[in-house]
SEFIZA-3560 file (N, C-alpha, C; in Angstrom, 3 decimals):
REM SEFIZA-3560
<numar><xx>-2.454</xx><yy>-21.012</yy><zz>-15.301</zz><atom>N</atom></numar>
<numar><xx>-2.413</xx><yy>-22.423</yy><zz>-15.586</zz><atom>CA</atom></numar>
<numar><xx>-3.805</xx><yy>-23.048</yy><zz>-15.435</zz><atom>C</atom></numar>
<numar><xx>-4.579</xx><yy>-22.572</yy><zz>-14.457</zz><atom>N</atom></numar>
<numar><xx>-5.928</xx><yy>-23.121</yy><zz>-14.285</zz><atom>CA</atom></numar>
<numar><xx>-6.798</xx><yy>-22.894</yy><zz>-15.503</zz><atom>C</atom></numar>
<numar><xx>-6.607</xx><yy>-21.775</yy><zz>-16.176</zz><atom>N</atom></numar>
<numar><xx>-7.395</xx><yy>-21.493</yy><zz>-17.360</zz><atom>CA</atom></numar>
<numar><xx>-7.094</xx><yy>-22.446</yy><zz>-18.500</zz><atom>C</atom></numar>
<numar><xx>-5.893</xx><yy>-22.980</yy><zz>-18.522</zz><atom>N</atom></numar>
<numar><xx>-5.519</xx><yy>-23.879</yy><zz>-19.599</zz><atom>CA</atom></numar>
<numar><xx>-6.004</xx><yy>-25.303</yy><zz>-19.359</zz><atom>C</atom></numar>
<numar><xx>-5.937</xx><yy>-25.759</yy><zz>-18.117</zz><atom>N</atom></numar>
<numar><xx>-6.301</xx><yy>-27.150</yy><zz>-17.840</zz><atom>CA</atom></numar>
<numar><xx>-7.580</xx><yy>-27.298</yy><zz>-17.019</zz><atom>C</atom></numar>
<numar><xx>-8.101</xx><yy>-26.211</yy><zz>-16.503</zz><atom>N</atom></numar>
<numar><xx>-9.273</xx><yy>-26.316</yy><zz>-15.636</zz><atom>CA</atom></numar>
<numar><xx>-10.381</xx><yy>-25.385</yy><zz>-16.069</zz><atom>C</atom></numar>
<numar><xx>-10.569</xx><yy>-24.353</yy><zz>-15.307</zz><atom>N</atom></numar>
<numar><xx>-11.663</xx><yy>-23.418</yy><zz>-15.552</zz><atom>CA</atom></numar>
<numar><xx>-11.164</xx><yy>-22.301</yy><zz>-16.463</zz><atom>C</atom></numar>
<numar><xx>-11.641</xx><yy>-22.273</yy><zz>-17.677</zz><atom>N</atom></numar>
<numar><xx>-11.248</xx><yy>-21.230</yy><zz>-18.625</zz><atom>CA</atom></numar>
<numar><xx>-11.772</xx><yy>-19.880</yy><zz>-18.135</zz><atom>C</atom></numar>
<numar><xx>-10.930</xx><yy>-18.885</yy><zz>-18.118</zz><atom>N</atom></numar>
<numar><xx>-11.333</xx><yy>-17.535</yy><zz>-17.745</zz><atom>CA</atom></numar>
<numar><xx>-11.088</xx><yy>-17.175</yy><zz>-16.300</zz><atom>C</atom></numar>
<numar><xx>-10.574</xx><yy>-18.084</yy><zz>-15.493</zz><atom>N</atom></numar>
<numar><xx>-10.347</xx><yy>-17.790</yy><zz>-14.080</zz><atom>CA</atom></numar>
<numar><xx>-9.345</xx><yy>-16.647</yy><zz>-13.920</zz><atom>C</atom></numar>
<numar><xx>-8.405</xx><yy>-16.552</yy><zz>-14.835</zz><atom>N</atom></numar>
<numar><xx>-7.429</xx><yy>-15.479</yy><zz>-14.772</zz><atom>CA</atom></numar>
<numar><xx>-8.073</xx><yy>-14.124</yy><zz>-15.043</zz><atom>C</atom></numar>
<numar><xx>-9.101</xx><yy>-14.094</yy><zz>-15.853</zz><atom>N</atom></numar>
<numar><xx>-9.801</xx><yy>-12.833</yy><zz>-16.125</zz><atom>CA</atom></numar>
<numar><xx>-10.616</xx><yy>-12.379</yy><zz>-14.913</zz><atom>C</atom></numar>
<numar><xx>-11.196</xx><yy>-13.316</yy><zz>-14.193</zz><atom>N</atom></numar>
<numar><xx>-11.897</xx><yy>-12.963</yy><zz>-12.960</zz><atom>CA</atom></numar>
<numar><xx>-10.915</xx><yy>-12.400</yy><zz>-11.936</zz><atom>C</atom></numar>
<numar><xx>-9.732</xx><yy>-12.977</yy><zz>-11.858</zz><atom>N</atom></numar>
<numar><xx>-8.733</xx><yy>-12.566</yy><zz>-10.863</zz><atom>CA</atom></numar>
<numar><xx>-8.251</xx><yy>-11.142</yy><zz>-11.087</zz><atom>C</atom></numar>
<numar><xx>-8.207</xx><yy>-10.688</yy><zz>-12.343</zz><atom>N</atom></numar>
<numar><xx>-7.737</xx><yy>-9.329</yy><zz>-12.604</zz><atom>CA</atom></numar>
<numar><xx>-8.880</xx><yy>-8.331</yy><zz>-12.734</zz><atom>C</atom></numar>
<numar><xx>-10.097</xx><yy>-8.790</yy><zz>-12.474</zz><atom>N</atom></numar>
<numar><xx>-11.235</xx><yy>-7.882</yy><zz>-12.424</zz><atom>CA</atom></numar>
<numar><xx>-11.980</xx><yy>-7.701</yy><zz>-13.727</zz><atom>C</atom></numar>
<numar><xx>-11.672</xx><yy>-8.478</yy><zz>-14.736</zz><atom>N</atom></numar>
<numar><xx>-12.392</xx><yy>-8.404</yy><zz>-16.004</zz><atom>CA</atom></numar>
<numar><xx>-13.506</xx><yy>-9.451</yy><zz>-15.999</zz><atom>C</atom></numar>
<numar><xx>-14.592</xx><yy>-9.126</yy><zz>-15.309</zz><atom>N</atom></numar>
<numar><xx>-15.681</xx><yy>-10.062</yy><zz>-15.076</zz><atom>CA</atom></numar>
<numar><xx>-16.373</xx><yy>-10.458</yy><zz>-16.385</zz><atom>C</atom></numar>
<numar><xx>-16.637</xx><yy>-9.494</yy><zz>-17.250</zz><atom>N</atom></numar>
<numar><xx>-17.324</xx><yy>-9.786</yy><zz>-18.506</zz><atom>CA</atom></numar>
<numar><xx>-16.524</xx><yy>-10.762</yy><zz>-19.359</zz><atom>C</atom></numar>
<numar><xx>-15.229</xx><yy>-10.509</yy><zz>-19.493</zz><atom>N</atom></numar>
<numar><xx>-14.384</xx><yy>-11.423</yy><zz>-20.271</zz><atom>CA</atom></numar>
<numar><xx>-14.280</xx><yy>-12.779</yy><zz>-19.585</zz><atom>C</atom></numar>
<numar><xx>-14.261</xx><yy>-12.792</yy><zz>-18.263</zz><atom>N</atom></numar>
<numar><xx>-14.207</xx><yy>-14.049</yy><zz>-17.533</zz><atom>CA</atom></numar>
<numar><xx>-15.426</xx><yy>-14.908</yy><zz>-17.794</zz><atom>C</atom></numar>
<numar><xx>-16.595</xx><yy>-14.294</yy><zz>-17.788</zz><atom>N</atom></numar>
<numar><xx>-17.834</xx><yy>-15.034</yy><zz>-18.061</zz><atom>CA</atom></numar>
<numar><xx>-17.833</xx><yy>-15.522</yy><zz>-19.503</zz><atom>C</atom></numar>
<numar><xx>-17.404</xx><yy>-14.672</yy><zz>-20.423</zz><atom>N</atom></numar>
<numar><xx>-17.343</xx><yy>-15.061</yy><zz>-21.828</zz><atom>CA</atom></numar>
<numar><xx>-16.385</xx><yy>-16.230</yy><zz>-22.025</zz><atom>C</atom></numar>
<numar><xx>-15.214</xx><yy>-16.185</yy><zz>-21.395</zz><atom>N</atom></numar>
<numar><xx>-14.256</xx><yy>-17.289</yy><zz>-21.472</zz><atom>CA</atom></numar>
<numar><xx>-14.851</xx><yy>-18.546</yy><zz>-20.849</zz><atom>C</atom></numar>
<numar><xx>-15.542</xx><yy>-18.382</yy><zz>-19.745</zz><atom>N</atom></numar>
<numar><xx>-16.107</xx><yy>-19.522</yy><zz>-19.033</zz><atom>CA</atom></numar>
<numar><xx>-17.123</xx><yy>-20.274</yy><zz>-19.902</zz><atom>C</atom></numar>
<numar><xx>-18.009</xx><yy>-19.538</yy><zz>-20.562</zz><atom>N</atom></numar>
<numar><xx>-19.054</xx><yy>-20.170</yy><zz>-21.343</zz><atom>CA</atom></numar>
<numar><xx>-18.622</xx><yy>-20.620</yy><zz>-22.738</zz><atom>C</atom></numar>
<numar><xx>-17.480</xx><yy>-20.116</yy><zz>-23.218</zz><atom>N</atom></numar>
<numar><xx>-17.017</xx><yy>-20.518</yy><zz>-24.553</zz><atom>CA</atom></numar>
<numar><xx>-15.715</xx><yy>-21.309</yy><zz>-24.490</zz><atom>C</atom></numar>
<numar><xx>-15.351</xx><yy>-21.771</yy><zz>-23.298</zz><atom>N</atom></numar>
<numar><xx>-14.098</xx><yy>-22.516</yy><zz>-23.095</zz><atom>CA</atom></numar>
<numar><xx>-12.909</xx><yy>-21.709</yy><zz>-23.602</zz><atom>C</atom></numar>
<numar><xx>-12.870</xx><yy>-20.453</yy><zz>-23.212</zz><atom>N</atom></numar>
<numar><xx>-11.761</xx><yy>-19.585</yy><zz>-23.618</zz><atom>CA</atom></numar>
<numar><xx>-11.726</xx><yy>-19.362</yy><zz>-25.109</zz><atom>C</atom></numar>
<numar><xx>-12.909</xx><yy>-19.084</yy><zz>-25.676</zz><atom>N</atom></numar>
<numar><xx>-13.060</xx><yy>-18.962</yy><zz>-27.129</zz><atom>CA</atom></numar>
<numar><xx>-12.453</xx><yy>-20.178</yy><zz>-27.812</zz><atom>C</atom></numar>
<numar><xx>-12.859</xx><yy>-21.333</yy><zz>-27.300</zz><atom>N</atom></numar>
<numar><xx>-12.421</xx><yy>-22.631</yy><zz>-27.815</zz><atom>CA</atom></numar>
<numar><xx>-10.905</xx><yy>-22.783</yy><zz>-27.698</zz><atom>C</atom></numar>
<numar><xx>-10.371</xx><yy>-22.312</yy><zz>-26.581</zz><atom>N</atom></numar>
<numar><xx>-8.969</xx><yy>-22.391</yy><zz>-26.165</zz><atom>CA</atom></numar>
<numar><xx>-8.016</xx><yy>-21.522</yy><zz>-26.981</zz><atom>C</atom></numar>
<numar><xx>-8.486</xx><yy>-20.871</yy><zz>-28.016</zz><atom>N</atom></numar>
<numar><xx>-7.614</xx><yy>-20.009</yy><zz>-28.812</zz><atom>CA</atom></numar>
<numar><xx>-7.182</xx><yy>-18.800</yy><zz>-27.985</zz><atom>C</atom></numar>
<numar><xx>-8.135</xx><yy>-18.102</yy><zz>-27.383</zz><atom>N</atom></numar>
<numar><xx>-7.809</xx><yy>-16.920</yy><zz>-26.585</zz><atom>CA</atom></numar>
<numar><xx>-7.060</xx><yy>-17.291</yy><zz>-25.309</zz><atom>C</atom></numar>
<numar><xx>-7.338</xx><yy>-18.453</yy><zz>-24.769</zz><atom>N</atom></numar>
<numar><xx>-6.621</xx><yy>-18.904</yy><zz>-23.585</zz><atom>CA</atom></numar>
<numar><xx>-5.142</xx><yy>-19.103</yy><zz>-23.903</zz><atom>C</atom></numar>
<numar><xx>-4.843</xx><yy>-19.663</yy><zz>-25.054</zz><atom>N</atom></numar>
<numar><xx>-3.454</xx><yy>-19.856</yy><zz>-25.458</zz><atom>CA</atom></numar>
<numar><xx>-2.791</xx><yy>-18.515</yy><zz>-25.740</zz><atom>C</atom></numar>
<numar><xx>-3.515</xx><yy>-17.588</yy><zz>-26.346</zz><atom>N</atom></numar>
<numar><xx>-2.969</xx><yy>-16.245</yy><zz>-26.575</zz><atom>CA</atom></numar>
<numar><xx>-2.672</xx><yy>-15.556</yy><zz>-25.247</zz><atom>C</atom></numar>
<numar><xx>-3.591</xx><yy>-15.677</yy><zz>-24.279</zz><atom>N</atom></numar>
<numar><xx>-3.353</xx><yy>-15.099</yy><zz>-22.956</zz><atom>CA</atom></numar>
<numar><xx>-2.158</xx><yy>-15.753</yy><zz>-22.270</zz><atom>C</atom></numar>
<numar><xx>-1.960</xx><yy>-17.026</yy><zz>-22.500</zz><atom>N</atom></numar>
<numar><xx>-0.814</xx><yy>-17.732</yy><zz>-21.934</zz><atom>CA</atom></numar>
<numar><xx>0.491</xx><yy>-17.155</yy><zz>-22.481</zz><atom>C</atom></numar>
<numar><xx>0.503</xx><yy>-16.773</yy><zz>-23.741</zz><atom>N</atom></numar>
<numar><xx>1.698</xx><yy>-16.178</yy><zz>-24.334</zz><atom>CA</atom></numar>
<numar><xx>1.894</xx><yy>-14.734</yy><zz>-23.875</zz><atom>C</atom></numar>
<numar><xx>0.810</xx><yy>-14.042</yy><zz>-23.539</zz><atom>N</atom></numar>
<numar><xx>0.877</xx><yy>-12.626</yy><zz>-23.153</zz><atom>CA</atom></numar>
<numar><xx>0.683</xx><yy>-12.403</yy><zz>-21.659</zz><atom>C</atom></numar>
<numar><xx>0.919</xx><yy>-13.419</yy><zz>-20.834</zz><atom>N</atom></numar>
<numar><xx>0.634</xx><yy>-13.287</yy><zz>-19.408</zz><atom>CA</atom></numar>
<numar><xx>1.454</xx><yy>-12.197</yy><zz>-18.737</zz><atom>C</atom></numar>
<numar><xx>2.675</xx><yy>-11.951</yy><zz>-19.194</zz><atom>N</atom></numar>
<numar><xx>3.494</xx><yy>-10.901</yy><zz>-18.581</zz><atom>CA</atom></numar>
<numar><xx>2.889</xx><yy>-9.525</yy><zz>-18.816</zz><atom>C</atom></numar>
<numar><xx>2.406</xx><yy>-9.282</yy><zz>-20.001</zz><atom>N</atom></numar>
<numar><xx>1.779</xx><yy>-7.993</yy><zz>-20.316</zz><atom>CA</atom></numar>
<numar><xx>0.477</xx><yy>-7.812</yy><zz>-19.540</zz><atom>C</atom></numar>
<numar><xx>-0.318</xx><yy>-8.866</yy><zz>-19.435</zz><atom>N</atom></numar>
<numar><xx>-1.574</xx><yy>-8.807</yy><zz>-18.689</zz><atom>CA</atom></numar>
<numar><xx>-1.299</xx><yy>-8.505</yy><zz>-17.214</zz><atom>C</atom></numar>
<numar><xx>-0.315</xx><yy>-9.195</yy><zz>-16.641</zz><atom>N</atom></numar>
<numar><xx>0.035</xx><yy>-8.975</yy><zz>-15.238</zz><atom>CA</atom></numar>
<numar><xx>0.609</xx><yy>-7.577</yy><zz>-15.025</zz><atom>C</atom></numar>
<numar><xx>1.431</xx><yy>-7.113</yy><zz>-15.947</zz><atom>N</atom></numar>
<numar><xx>2.022</xx><yy>-5.789</yy><zz>-15.820</zz><atom>CA</atom></numar>
<numar><xx>0.957</xx><yy>-4.701</yy><zz>-15.884</zz><atom>C</atom></numar>
<numar><xx>0.003</xx><yy>-4.829</yy><zz>-16.814</zz><atom>N</atom></numar>
<numar><xx>-1.092</xx><yy>-3.851</yy><zz>-16.909</zz><atom>CA</atom></numar>
<numar><xx>-1.915</xx><yy>-3.811</yy><zz>-15.628</zz><atom>C</atom></numar>
<numar><xx>-2.215</xx><yy>-4.978</yy><zz>-15.079</zz><atom>N</atom></numar>
<numar><xx>-2.986</xx><yy>-5.046</yy><zz>-13.838</zz><atom>CA</atom></numar>
<numar><xx>-2.198</xx><yy>-4.426</yy><zz>-12.686</zz><atom>C</atom></numar>
<numar><xx>-0.916</xx><yy>-4.722</yy><zz>-12.587</zz><atom>N</atom></numar>
<numar><xx>-0.092</xx><yy>-4.175</yy><zz>-11.515</zz><atom>CA</atom></numar>
<numar><xx>0.029</xx><yy>-2.658</yy><zz>-11.616</zz><atom>C</atom></numar>
<numar><xx>0.158</xx><yy>-2.142</yy><zz>-12.827</zz><atom>N</atom></numar>
<numar><xx>0.209</xx><yy>-0.686</yy><zz>-13.000</zz><atom>CA</atom></numar>
<numar><xx>-1.101</xx><yy>-0.030</yy><zz>-12.582</zz><atom>C</atom></numar>
<numar><xx>-2.214</xx><yy>-0.655</yy><zz>-12.928</zz><atom>N</atom></numar>
<numar><xx>-3.529</xx><yy>-0.125</yy><zz>-12.551</zz><atom>CA</atom></numar>
<numar><xx>-3.677</xx><yy>-0.095</yy><zz>-11.029</zz><atom>C</atom></numar>
<numar><xx>-3.272</xx><yy>-1.166</yy><zz>-10.363</zz><atom>N</atom></numar>
<numar><xx>-3.367</xx><yy>-1.234</yy><zz>-8.905</zz><atom>CA</atom></numar>
<numar><xx>-2.429</xx><yy>-0.226</yy><zz>-8.237</zz><atom>C</atom></numar>
<numar><xx>-1.230</xx><yy>-0.045</yy><zz>-8.780</zz><atom>N</atom></numar>
<numar><xx>-0.288</xx><yy>0.925</yy><zz>-8.229</zz><atom>CA</atom></numar>
<numar><xx>-0.841</xx><yy>2.341</yy><zz>-8.373</zz><atom>C</atom></numar>
<numar><xx>-1.449</xx><yy>2.637</yy><zz>-9.509</zz><atom>N</atom></numar>
<numar><xx>-2.040</xx><yy>3.952</yy><zz>-9.740</zz><atom>CA</atom></numar>
<numar><xx>-3.180</xx><yy>4.213</yy><zz>-8.760</zz><atom>C</atom></numar>
<numar><xx>-4.048</xx><yy>3.220</yy><zz>-8.561</zz><atom>N</atom></numar>
<numar><xx>-5.150</xx><yy>3.374</yy><zz>-7.609</zz><atom>CA</atom></numar>
<numar><xx>-4.635</xx><yy>3.519</yy><zz>-6.184</zz><atom>C</atom></numar>
<numar><xx>-3.617</xx><yy>2.774</yy><zz>-5.823</zz><atom>N</atom></numar>
<numar><xx>-3.039</xx><yy>2.862</yy><zz>-4.475</zz><atom>CA</atom></numar>
<numar><xx>-2.422</xx><yy>4.227</yy><zz>-4.245</zz><atom>C</atom></numar>
<numar><xx>-1.755</xx><yy>4.753</yy><zz>-5.261</zz><atom>N</atom></numar>
<numar><xx>-1.159</xx><yy>6.077</yy><zz>-5.158</zz><atom>CA</atom></numar>
<numar><xx>-2.209</xx><yy>7.135</yy><zz>-4.892</zz><atom>C</atom></numar>
<numar><xx>-3.332</xx><yy>7.048</yy><zz>-5.583</zz><atom>N</atom></numar>
<numar><xx>-4.397</xx><yy>8.033</yy><zz>-5.383</zz><atom>CA</atom></numar>
<numar><xx>-5.056</xx><yy>7.904</yy><zz>-4.016</zz><atom>C</atom></numar>
<numar><xx>-5.146</xx><yy>6.701</yy><zz>-3.486</zz><atom>N</atom></numar>
<numar><xx>-5.705</xx><yy>6.511</yy><zz>-2.147</zz><atom>CA</atom></numar>
<numar><xx>-4.773</xx><yy>7.130</yy><zz>-1.111</zz><atom>C</atom></numar>
<numar><xx>-3.481</xx><yy>6.908</yy><zz>-1.254</zz><atom>N</atom></numar>
<numar><xx>-2.494</xx><yy>7.435</yy><zz>-0.298</zz><atom>CA</atom></numar>
<numar><xx>-2.410</xx><yy>8.952</yy><zz>-0.422</zz><atom>C</atom></numar>
<numar><xx>-2.562</xx><yy>9.462</yy><zz>-1.624</zz><atom>N</atom></numar>
<numar><xx>-2.475</xx><yy>10.901</yy><zz>-1.878</zz><atom>CA</atom></numar>
<numar><xx>-3.584</xx><yy>11.664</yy><zz>-1.160</zz><atom>C</atom></numar>
<numar><xx>-4.747</xx><yy>11.045</yy><zz>-0.993</zz><atom>N</atom></numar>
<numar><xx>-5.875</xx><yy>11.705</yy><zz>-0.335</zz><atom>CA</atom></numar>
<numar><xx>-5.514</xx><yy>11.911</yy><zz>1.078</zz><atom>C</atom></numar>
//
């Protein structure tokens, strides 16, 4: 929600995509087009991030 009404790209920083976050920040989320697309795809973005974190956690515990 912050990306839509406040700082564009904050959601990209939160999931570790720093380059995209900076790009969103300086272009206002590609002029809000990409921000709106991310708003529609937030479940997929969150699921991908959660799977990545679960995979990394599994490998840490496995060691």
